[in-house]
C-alpha positions as CSV (number, residue, x, y, z in Angstrom):
1,M,-32.8,3.6,-18.7
2,V,-35.5,4.1,-21.3
3,M,-36.6,7.2,-19.4
4,G,-32.5,8.3,-18.9
5,F,-32.4,7.9,-22.8
6,V,-35.4,9.9,-23.5
7,S,-34.8,12.4,-20.8
8,L,-31.0,12.8,-22.4
9,G,-32.7,12.9,-25.7
10,A,-35.0,16.0,-24.7
11,G,-32.6,17.7,-22.8
12,T,-29.9,17.5,-25.7
13,F,-32.8,18.7,-28.4
14,L,-34.0,21.6,-26.2
15,L,-30.0,22.6,-25.8
16,G,-30.0,22.5,-29.1
17,S,-33.0,24.9,-29.7
18,E,-31.8,27.4,-26.9
19,L,-28.5,27.6,-28.7
20,R,-29.8,29.0,-32.3
21,G,-28.4,32.3,-32.8
22,S,-25.8,32.0,-30.3
23,A,-22.1,32.4,-31.2
24,L,-21.6,28.8,-32.0
25,P,-21.2,27.6,-35.8
26,S,-24.8,27.5,-37.1
27,S,-24.6,23.8,-38.0
28,L,-24.4,22.8,-34.4
29,P,-27.6,23.8,-32.8
30,A,-29.2,21.6,-35.7
31,A,-26.7,19.0,-34.8
32,L,-27.7,19.0,-31.1
33,E,-31.4,18.7,-32.0
34,I,-30.6,15.5,-34.3
35,A,-28.4,14.2,-31.8
36,G,-31.5,14.5,-29.3
37,I,-33.6,12.8,-31.6
38,T,-31.2,9.8,-32.1
39,T,-30.4,9.4,-28.6
40,T,-34.4,9.4,-28.1
41,I,-35.0,6.6,-30.5
42,A,-31.7,4.6,-29.2
43,G,-33.4,4.6,-25.9
44,L,-36.8,3.3,-27.1
45,A,-35.1,0.6,-29.3
46,R,-34.7,-1.9,-26.6
47,C,-31.8,-4.2,-26.9
48,S,-32.5,-8.0,-26.7
49,D,-29.3,-8.5,-24.6
50,R,-27.1,-6.2,-22.3
51,S,-24.4,-7.0,-24.9
52,C,-26.2,-4.8,-27.3
53,P,-25.7,-7.1,-30.3
54,V,-25.2,-5.7,-33.8
55,R,-26.0,-7.8,-36.9
56,L,-23.4,-5.7,-39.0
57,L,-20.8,-7.1,-36.4
58,G,-21.4,-10.7,-37.0
59,D,-24.4,-11.3,-34.1
60,T,-26.7,-13.3,-35.6
61,G,-29.0,-13.2,-32.9
62,A,-29.6,-9.3,-33.2
63,T,-33.3,-8.2,-33.4
64,R,-34.6,-5.4,-35.9
65,S,-34.9,-3.6,-32.6
66,D,-31.4,-4.2,-31.7
67,D,-30.2,-3.0,-35.3
68,L,-32.5,0.2,-34.7
69,H,-30.9,0.6,-31.4
70,G,-27.5,0.3,-33.1
71,A,-27.9,2.7,-35.7
72,A,-29.5,5.5,-33.6
73,S,-26.5,4.9,-30.9
74,M,-23.8,5.0,-34.1
75,A,-25.2,8.2,-35.2
76,T,-25.5,9.9,-32.0
77,F,-21.9,9.0,-31.4
78,I,-20.7,10.3,-34.5
79,L,-22.2,13.5,-34.0
80,W,-20.9,13.7,-30.3
81,G,-17.6,13.4,-31.5
82,V,-18.0,15.9,-34.3
83,M,-20.0,18.9,-32.7
84,P,-17.0,19.8,-30.1
85,I,-14.6,19.6,-33.4
86,V,-16.4,21.4,-35.3
87,A,-16.9,24.3,-32.5
88,A,-13.1,24.4,-32.2
89,I,-12.2,24.9,-35.8
90,R,-15.4,26.7,-36.9
91,G,-16.0,28.5,-33.7
92,R,-14.6,32.1,-34.8
93,E,-16.5,33.8,-32.1
94,L,-16.0,31.5,-29.4
95,N,-13.1,32.6,-27.4
96,A,-9.9,30.4,-27.3
97,I,-10.3,28.6,-24.0
98,H,-13.8,27.3,-25.6
99,R,-12.3,26.6,-28.7
100,R,-9.4,24.4,-26.9
101,V,-11.6,22.7,-24.7
102,S,-14.2,21.7,-27.6
103,A,-11.0,20.5,-29.2
104,V,-9.5,18.2,-26.4
105,L,-13.1,17.0,-25.6
106,G,-14.0,16.3,-29.2
107,I,-10.7,14.1,-29.4
108,T,-11.3,12.3,-26.2
109,T,-14.8,11.6,-27.3
110,A,-13.6,10.3,-30.8
111,A,-10.7,8.4,-29.4
112,S,-12.6,6.7,-26.5
113,W,-15.4,5.7,-28.9
114,G,-13.1,3.8,-31.0
115,A,-11.4,2.3,-28.0
116,T,-14.6,1.0,-26.9
117,G,-15.3,-0.7,-30.2
118,L,-11.6,-2.1,-30.0
119,L,-12.2,-3.4,-26.8
120,M,-15.8,-4.9,-27.5
121,Q,-14.2,-6.8,-30.6
122,R,-11.6,-8.5,-27.9
123,D,-12.9,-9.0,-24.3
124,P,-15.9,-6.9,-23.3
125,R,-15.5,-7.5,-20.0
126,H,-11.9,-5.9,-19.9
127,W,-11.7,-1.9,-20.0
128,S,-14.7,-1.4,-22.5
129,G,-16.9,-0.2,-19.8
130,L,-14.3,2.4,-18.9
131,A,-13.7,3.6,-22.6
132,Q,-17.5,4.1,-22.9
133,R,-18.0,6.0,-19.9
134,L,-15.1,8.1,-21.1
135,M,-16.8,8.5,-24.2
136,V,-19.9,9.3,-22.6
137,A,-18.2,11.9,-19.7
138,S,-16.2,13.9,-22.5
139,A,-19.2,14.1,-24.9
140,L,-21.6,15.4,-22.5
141,S,-18.9,17.8,-21.0
142,W,-19.0,19.5,-24.4
143,F,-22.8,20.3,-24.1
144,V,-21.7,22.5,-20.7
145,V,-18.9,24.5,-22.6
146,A,-21.4,24.9,-25.6
147,A,-23.8,26.6,-23.1
148,L,-20.9,28.7,-21.4
149,A,-19.7,29.5,-25.1
150,A,-22.9,30.9,-26.4
151,S,-23.8,32.5,-23.1
152,E,-20.5,34.7,-23.6
153,G,-21.3,35.4,-27.2
């Protein structure tokens, strides 16, 4: 998975670089670049266990690498949820369809991230994986919307 994280991080960073000067709100290319960096850090900071222990949530066996993975992942997830919402609200140069789809994807990403957290606290074997996959799918779908919106601008 390390190479997957690093590849996603590099691709996200490069997408941000390519979208500079596009019709997207000016803060979004930089946010994509930051998300690329935090994704890469999350991948390089390997978890000590498949459960991704987090000291902040009371996992006493968490390592420094687990903490770094958790912090980088948290930053990435926040960016993934906020970027499409910013596009929807501040993307005045975007067409209405791109703004609406951005809003739906941003809300879906944020809601499924919250659901993942709640489900992980109860029983990680039931539904939390589905919620996490929905979060990732909606977040990464916005990358396509951002590229399409920028190409039309």
